[in-house]
N, C-alpha and C positions, 0 to 999 in steps of 0.2 A: 256316080256316088249316090244319086237319089235312089236307084235301083238297089244298091247294096243296103241302105237303110230300110226300104220297104221289105226286102227279104228277111232282114234281121228282126224287124217288128213282127213278122208273120210267125216266126219260130215261137215255140213254147218258152225256151230260155232266152232272155235278152239281157245281156250284162252291160249296163250303162257304162261303167267305167272303161271296160274292155273295148267297147265299140268307140268310145271317144278316142281312146289311144289309137285304135286302128285308123281312124279317120285323120288323126295328126300324121300318122306314118304314111298314109296315102298322099297327104298333101306334100310331104317332102320327096316322094316318089323315088328318084334314082338312088337315094342314100340308104334304102332298105331293100333287102332281097325280096323278090316277089313272093317266096314261099313263107315269109314272116306273116304276111297278111292273109294267106291262103288258109293256114291252120285256124286263125282266129275267126275267120268267116265260117268255116265248115264245122267247127267244133260246138257251135250253138244249137245243133239239131237235136231233135228229140232222141233220147237214149233210154235203154233198158234200165231197170232197177239197178243202181250202182252204190257207191259208198254212202251218200247222204240219204238215199231212200232206205237203206238198210239201218242206218243209225236212227233215222226217224221211227222205225218200227221195232227198235231195241234189239236188233240183230247184229251179230258180229260179221264184219266184213274182212275179207282176206285179200292182201295185197302183196305184190312181188317187191322186194327191196332191190332195186337196181343199182348196183355199184360194182366196181372191179371188172366190168366188161365194156367192150366198145359200145358207146351209145349211138347206135346206127338206126337207120330206118328199119332195117331187117330185125333188129332186136325188138323194136316196137311192134312189127308184125307178128313175131313169135308170141309176144305177150298177148296181143289181142286176140290170137287164135286159141288161147288156152282158156277153156270154158270154166276152169275152177277159179279163175282170178275175177275180183271185183274192181281192182284199181292197181295202178302202178305208182311206185314211190321212188323218184329219181333223186339220187344222192349226188349234189353238186357242192356239198360242204367244203370239200378240200380244193376243188377246181371248178369255180363257176364259169360256164361257157354257154351262152344262149344258143349256140348252134348245136350243142349236145341236146339240149331240151327240144329244139326243132326237129332234129332228126328223129328222135324217139317218138315225139308227138305225131310226126307224120306217119309213122309205122302204126301207131295206136289207132289211127283213123280207119284202119282196115277191119274193124270188128263187124259183127253181124249187122246186116241191113245198113251198111255204110256208117255206122255210129262210131264215136271214138271212146275207147276205154278211158276212164277218169285218170287224170295225172296230177299228182302232188310233186312239188319240187322243193327240195331242202337247199337252201342257200347257205353261204358262209355266215358266221356269227356276226351280228352287229358290232359287238364289242371290238372286233378285229378290223372290220372294214369300214365302219362309220355309218352314221344315221343316213346321210344322203345317198351314199352308195346302195345301202339296203332299200331305201326307198325307191331309187331308180330301178333296181332289179324287180321290185314288186310290180311296178308300172309295166315293165318289159315283159315279164312273164304272163300277167294278165292280158296284155295287149296281143299276146301270141295264142291265147286261148287255155293256159294252164287252169286246172280246176282248184288248185290251192297251193299255199306256200308255207313251207315249214321253217321255223326259226330256232336253230339249235343254240345251246349255251346261253340262254336268257339269264341275265345275272341279277335282276332286281325287279321289283314292281314298277319302278319308274321306267325301265327299259321295256317291260311288258306293255305298259300304256302306250308308250311311243309306237311300238310295233303295231298295236291295234290301230292307232290313229292313221296309219298308212292306208287303211281300208274304209275310211269315213264315207266314201262315195260309192262303195261296192256292195253288192247284195250278199253279205256274208251270212252263212248258215250258223246260227247260235241258238241257245235255249230260248232267247226272246224273239228270234226271227227264224221260225221253222221253214219258212218259204225261201230261205237263202239258197244260193247255188255256188258259193265260193268257200272253201275251207281254210281257215287260218289256225295254224298249229304251233304252240309254244312248247319248248322243250327245256326242262330243268336239269342240269347236269353237274352242279357243283354244290357241296354241302352248305355253303353260306347262304345260298338263295332260299333254302328251306325255312329260314326264319320269316320270310314273308310269303310262304305258300298260301296261307288262307287269303291274304290280300290279293295276291296274283289270281287265285281261282275266282274271286269275287268281281274282277274286272269284267265288264260286259262286252258283248259284241265280238267274241271270237268262238271257235268251234271246238278246239281240242287241246287239252293240257296233258302233257306226257313226261315221263322220266326217261332220260338217256342212261339207263342203268349200267351200260358198259363203261361210259366215261365216268359216271359217278362212282362205280366200284374203284376205278383207277385213282380217282380224287381221294377216295377213302383208304388208300393204301392196300388195295385188294380185298377189302372186307366186304364179300358179296352178301353176307347175312345183313349187315347194317344197310347196304344199298337196297336190298330187297324191301326192308322194312320202310324205307323212305319212299320207294316205288309204290307201295301199297297206300302210303299216305296221300300220294298224288292221286291215285285211283279213287280213294275215298272222297277227296275234295272234288274231283271231276264228277263223280256220281252225285254228290251233294248238290251241285249247281245245274246238272243236267247236260254236261259236256261229255264228249267221247274221250277215251284214253286209248292210246296205241302203244304197242310193244312188239318186239321180235318174238318169234316162237320157233321151236323145233319139235321133233317127234315126241321128246320126253315132257315138254312143257306145254304144248298146245291145248290139250284138254283142260289142264289146270287154269290156264289163262282165260279160256272161254268161261269156265265156271267161276272165276274171280270176277268176271264182269267187264273185261277189256273188250272194247267194241271194235277196235282195229288191230289186226294181227299182221305182222310182216314176216314173210318167209323168204328164204334165200337158199342158194346152193343146190346140189344134185337131189336132195330129198324134199324140195319144195312142194311138189305135187303130193307126196305121201303126207306131208304135214298138213296141208290143206284139207285132205280127205279125212284125216283123224279130227281136225278141228271142226269141219262141217258136221261130222257125225256127233260130236259133243254138243254143237250148237243147234242140232236138229235141223240142219240144211241139207 
């Protein structure tokens, strides 16, 4: 265990909370699969410019929205081999399974020079599964080396503050902490929460505020125009406080989203690479 700590301290990125969790897992030994701790140990290595580095320089980052496919080691390897991608966004909102995250993360380690592509994981809503379950999932994901956690369907400023409190002992990237290395992202997806939008944006110590425009459109009875207006309100508040905003994009929307100032774009489906190429051109990358 002493050798493990020495090695982790030697690395450029040293995540105190994640390391503490790993040591707890090591202490219970047989209860946790070996691969759980392996990813947490190897994922702290130096890495090429990724999501946070791009955001720090005001550039748009392009990520793969991973959903509706087998979450396997091979899926992760394929993502890591794609030079167009900056990060992976794993959607576990409907079916949280730590083994899915572990399998994908293991494959993501196969990037250039043995580095791991950054991984954000979306978990189920706190309003459905409860505070303690959500808190436990955060600890579990950070212990295995995830680079960020995404919270969908945040319903109020109170819930947003509770979410951010899960990361009090973690080095979160935020406007006040540009040296952070963990992404915390909140998503607003119901019309009622927009009454507290400014208050939520003003909460310190998290990384990204975004609008789940698909869910919001459904909640507005299919009124995409109204949802887009509210989406741009989220973007304006994110920019006001210095946070990043993330949204999905396709061939028709990607250049517009870049020009609007979204710093995280998610692509999916068979045209994903084409979307990124168009987006990179619009972003001057």
